[in-house]
Backbone bond lengths (Angstrom), bond angles and torsions (degrees), N, CA, C in turn:
res aa  C-N    CA-C-N  psi(-1)  N-CA   C-N-CA  omega(-1)  CA-C   N-CA-C  phi
1 M - - - 1.428 - - 1.558 109.05 -
2 K 1.307 116.41 142.85 1.462 120.37 -176.06 1.510 108.89 -75.06
3 I 1.296 113.99 152.01 1.499 121.90 177.43 1.553 108.27 -88.58
4 L 1.315 117.20 137.95 1.419 119.70 175.45 1.502 112.61 -95.26
5 T 1.324 117.59 150.19 1.429 122.22 172.33 1.489 110.10 -72.60
6 K 1.340 118.16 166.35 1.446 120.04 179.35 1.498 112.22 -57.07
7 A 1.315 119.13 -42.84 1.506 123.00 178.21 1.480 111.82 -63.64
8 E 1.367 117.04 -43.44 1.440 120.76 179.99 1.534 110.30 -62.17
9 E 1.338 115.42 -43.34 1.466 120.52 -178.18 1.535 111.37 -64.27
10 Q 1.361 113.74 -41.18 1.457 115.92 174.75 1.470 116.60 -56.65
11 I 1.370 115.94 -40.07 1.475 122.62 177.11 1.556 108.90 -66.88
12 M 1.334 114.51 -44.43 1.485 115.79 -179.37 1.534 112.92 -65.95
13 Q 1.331 117.26 -29.23 1.461 117.55 176.33 1.516 109.21 -62.34
14 V 1.335 117.25 -40.81 1.449 119.91 179.52 1.517 110.42 -67.98
15 I 1.312 118.34 -43.51 1.474 120.25 177.70 1.502 114.02 -62.40
16 W 1.320 116.46 -38.68 1.484 121.21 175.91 1.541 108.25 -65.01
17 K 1.274 118.00 -41.32 1.479 119.89 -178.66 1.552 112.19 -66.32
18 L 1.344 115.78 -40.67 1.441 120.53 -175.97 1.535 113.57 -87.81
19 D 1.316 115.38 -21.26 1.489 124.06 179.78 1.569 111.66 74.06
20 K 1.334 118.63 -50.71 1.461 123.24 174.52 1.554 106.05 -136.63
21 A 1.327 116.72 134.51 1.481 116.83 -178.10 1.465 110.94 -156.73
22 F 1.354 114.02 148.23 1.468 122.27 168.99 1.566 108.58 -87.31
23 L 1.258 114.99 163.32 1.496 121.20 -178.68 1.506 111.65 -50.19
24 K 1.366 117.66 -48.91 1.467 121.06 -179.17 1.481 113.39 -58.22
25 E 1.379 114.42 -39.90 1.534 118.96 179.22 1.492 111.90 -65.72
26 I 1.367 116.06 -35.86 1.439 120.33 178.75 1.501 109.42 -65.10
27 I 1.336 115.92 -50.54 1.471 120.56 -178.98 1.538 111.21 -60.15
28 D 1.327 116.76 -39.47 1.500 119.78 177.91 1.491 113.27 -58.61
29 E 1.380 118.45 -29.71 1.417 122.73 -178.42 1.531 115.29 -84.07
30 L 1.352 113.47 -12.36 1.490 117.72 -176.36 1.533 107.12 -80.29
31 P 1.408 114.22 151.81 1.433 118.55 -179.47 1.559 111.08 -75.11
32 L 1.328 113.42 161.62 1.471 119.96 177.69 1.522 107.77 -73.47
33 P 1.316 121.06 149.37 1.433 125.10 -8.25 1.475 110.95 -73.12
34 K 1.320 117.80 137.05 1.529 119.76 -177.70 1.517 110.28 -70.06
35 P 1.277 116.04 138.71 1.479 118.29 175.28 1.525 110.07 -73.85
36 H 1.288 118.59 158.51 1.401 124.02 178.54 1.545 109.40 -62.43
37 S 1.281 119.43 148.55 1.446 122.24 -178.76 1.454 112.90 -63.99
38 N 1.365 120.60 -29.92 1.454 120.28 176.36 1.516 111.22 -69.95
39 T 1.299 118.96 -31.66 1.471 122.54 175.86 1.512 110.23 -64.21
40 V 1.355 115.62 -48.93 1.480 119.40 178.02 1.479 113.20 -63.01
41 A 1.359 116.39 -38.29 1.492 118.30 179.64 1.518 109.08 -67.44
42 T 1.296 119.52 -36.11 1.491 123.27 177.30 1.524 110.13 -64.21
43 I 1.294 117.41 -43.20 1.499 120.03 178.72 1.507 109.57 -66.53
44 I 1.337 119.66 -40.17 1.431 121.27 179.26 1.562 110.19 -65.80
45 K 1.306 116.41 -35.17 1.440 119.92 177.47 1.533 110.00 -63.35
46 I 1.342 117.47 -42.90 1.439 122.33 176.52 1.529 111.02 -62.07
47 L 1.296 116.15 -40.38 1.508 120.40 179.20 1.542 110.23 -66.80
48 T 1.315 116.09 -34.24 1.426 120.98 175.07 1.521 111.32 -64.96
49 E 1.381 117.20 -43.12 1.430 122.68 179.71 1.543 110.62 -67.58
50 K 1.333 116.62 -32.84 1.465 120.66 178.20 1.525 112.94 -82.05
51 E 1.368 114.51 0.19 1.468 123.79 177.34 1.533 112.93 64.75
52 F 1.356 117.40 33.79 1.412 123.14 171.76 1.499 109.53 -92.48
53 V 1.309 119.14 -30.09 1.472 124.51 -174.05 1.552 107.68 -125.01
54 G 1.348 112.16 138.73 1.501 119.14 170.24 1.510 108.67 -110.51
55 L 1.286 118.69 172.12 1.438 123.41 -178.25 1.468 112.63 -145.18
56 K 1.401 115.34 149.49 1.429 121.99 172.19 1.533 103.53 -117.24
57 V 1.316 114.63 138.72 1.461 120.22 -176.78 1.531 109.65 -100.26
58 F 1.374 114.77 127.28 1.456 122.05 175.41 1.530 107.32 -122.30
59 G 1.341 114.76 85.85 1.482 116.88 -174.94 1.428 110.33 68.39
60 R 1.381 116.39 -117.31 1.478 120.94 -177.59 1.520 106.99 -99.72
61 T 1.290 121.29 3.94 1.487 122.58 -178.76 1.504 109.12 -108.87
62 H 1.356 114.57 149.83 1.475 119.87 176.87 1.518 109.80 -122.95
63 Q 1.306 111.19 140.12 1.520 119.20 173.95 1.475 107.38 -107.33
64 Y 1.273 118.90 129.59 1.422 126.01 -175.20 1.462 113.56 -103.74
65 Y 1.362 119.48 145.70 1.468 122.60 178.75 1.570 106.67 -147.58
66 P 1.319 116.30 153.11 1.443 118.22 -178.75 1.542 111.38 -76.83
67 L 1.332 112.51 140.25 1.514 122.26 173.33 1.493 109.36 -98.14
68 V 1.319 119.33 -25.30 1.451 126.33 178.96 1.529 107.23 -112.54
69 S 1.330 118.69 129.91 1.433 119.10 -178.26 1.503 111.05 -80.05
70 K 1.345 115.36 155.39 1.434 121.84 -179.77 1.541 110.59 -57.19
71 D 1.325 113.70 -41.09 1.483 119.28 -179.66 1.553 110.72 -63.22
72 A 1.293 118.53 -44.18 1.475 121.80 -178.34 1.526 109.28 -64.93
73 Y 1.328 117.35 -40.92 1.472 119.96 179.08 1.549 109.20 -67.38
74 S 1.325 115.31 -43.15 1.509 116.34 -176.61 1.507 109.48 -62.96
75 K 1.304 118.91 -41.29 1.522 121.90 177.85 1.530 108.85 -59.20
76 S 1.338 117.24 -49.02 1.431 121.52 -177.23 1.532 111.64 -62.38
77 S 1.316 114.82 -42.51 1.490 121.44 179.68 1.543 111.33 -64.59
78 M 1.326 115.23 -41.97 1.444 121.61 -177.94 1.585 108.64 -64.69
79 K 1.322 114.78 -43.76 1.401 118.49 -178.91 1.534 113.25 -65.90
80 S 1.372 116.70 -34.60 1.402 122.69 176.81 1.520 110.90 -69.66
81 L 1.346 114.42 -41.71 1.465 118.14 -179.82 1.528 112.32 -64.16
82 V 1.350 116.26 -44.32 1.484 121.78 175.78 1.535 109.98 -61.17
83 K 1.272 119.52 -44.14 1.428 124.12 179.47 1.576 111.22 -62.59
84 S 1.312 116.75 -44.50 1.430 121.23 -177.03 1.507 114.87 -72.62
85 Y 1.350 116.16 -40.23 1.465 120.93 -167.56 1.508 113.00 -109.48
86 F 1.355 118.11 -19.45 1.486 121.64 -176.86 1.520 112.67 -125.34
87 E 1.332 116.61 19.76 1.440 123.92 179.99 1.527 113.50 55.06
88 G 1.286 117.86 30.64 1.452 123.75 178.47 1.508 113.03 81.28
89 N 1.299 118.71 7.09 1.468 121.29 -176.10 1.549 111.03 -97.03
90 F 1.345 115.23 103.03 1.439 117.71 -179.56 1.495 115.72 -64.57
91 S 1.326 118.35 -29.00 1.463 121.34 176.45 1.492 108.70 -63.73
92 S 1.247 119.79 -41.99 1.488 121.26 178.84 1.543 110.22 -64.58
93 A 1.334 116.97 -37.63 1.471 120.01 -179.96 1.501 107.77 -64.80
94 V 1.366 119.98 -50.41 1.361 124.85 -177.85 1.619 111.14 -57.63
95 S 1.300 111.28 -47.36 1.470 118.82 177.22 1.507 111.71 -56.10
96 F 1.342 117.14 -45.28 1.426 119.10 174.67 1.503 117.18 -60.27
97 M 1.321 116.10 -40.39 1.502 121.75 175.99 1.465 112.75 -66.84
98 V 1.365 115.95 -38.44 1.493 118.75 177.08 1.508 111.19 -62.68
99 K 1.355 117.77 -46.36 1.454 122.01 177.74 1.528 113.05 -62.14
100 E 1.357 115.39 -45.33 1.472 119.15 -176.59 1.505 111.18 -67.08
101 N 1.338 120.01 -30.72 1.429 122.56 -173.53 1.595 110.27 -102.78
102 N 1.310 116.94 9.04 1.450 122.22 179.92 1.525 114.18 45.00
103 L 1.323 115.87 47.21 1.476 119.90 179.21 1.498 109.27 -68.79
104 S 1.327 115.82 139.78 1.487 121.57 178.27 1.520 108.10 -87.09
105 I 1.292 115.30 171.57 1.472 123.47 175.50 1.537 108.29 -61.28
106 D 1.346 118.26 -41.30 1.438 121.02 179.15 1.574 109.67 -62.02
107 D 1.322 116.86 -41.66 1.462 120.12 -179.18 1.563 106.54 -62.09
108 L 1.347 116.89 -47.98 1.482 120.49 -177.12 1.588 110.55 -61.85
109 E 1.307 117.27 -40.35 1.415 119.39 179.69 1.516 110.75 -67.73
110 L 1.329 118.88 -36.66 1.463 121.89 175.09 1.517 109.90 -63.92
111 L 1.271 118.83 -43.32 1.425 126.43 177.14 1.551 110.70 -58.00
112 L 1.303 115.42 -46.04 1.470 119.41 -179.35 1.494 110.23 -65.74
113 K 1.294 120.47 -37.49 1.479 125.08 177.70 1.512 110.02 -62.39
114 Q 1.358 115.19 -44.51 1.451 120.37 179.61 1.550 111.48 -65.68
115 L 1.322 117.45 -38.71 1.446 120.01 177.31 1.515 111.82 -68.57
116 K 1.341 118.23 -37.26 1.491 119.69 177.44 1.459 111.23 -67.01
117 K 1.342 120.31 -35.22 1.507 121.67 176.27 1.538 110.10 -62.29
118 K 1.368 117.67 -40.88 1.459 118.12 -178.14 1.510 113.54 -77.18
119 G 1.334 117.45 -25.53 1.433 120.87 -179.22 1.447 114.21 -82.10
């Protein structure tokens, strides 16, 4: 899966949140200072070319929707991050995150319980 730039990812976060949206709705969800509509339209065009976003045409207006789920992109990004920075070792990545976030033993035990429920 292709990696998104920071700007592309910011737009995708909005599209994932809204599920379907017109350009104005996407811009309304972005933080201040708002980018120009031409900038957002260009990023959406790139996302369409990368096959992350689909569109429905309503006359001269387009409604955008995600083609890639947030979950699928998150999994791919996490695998890429672990491969690039932790030599593919997920244990090292988790250990790093535990240290950086000062997780307690209780936090880790709660996390393990939650993972066991899902597994």
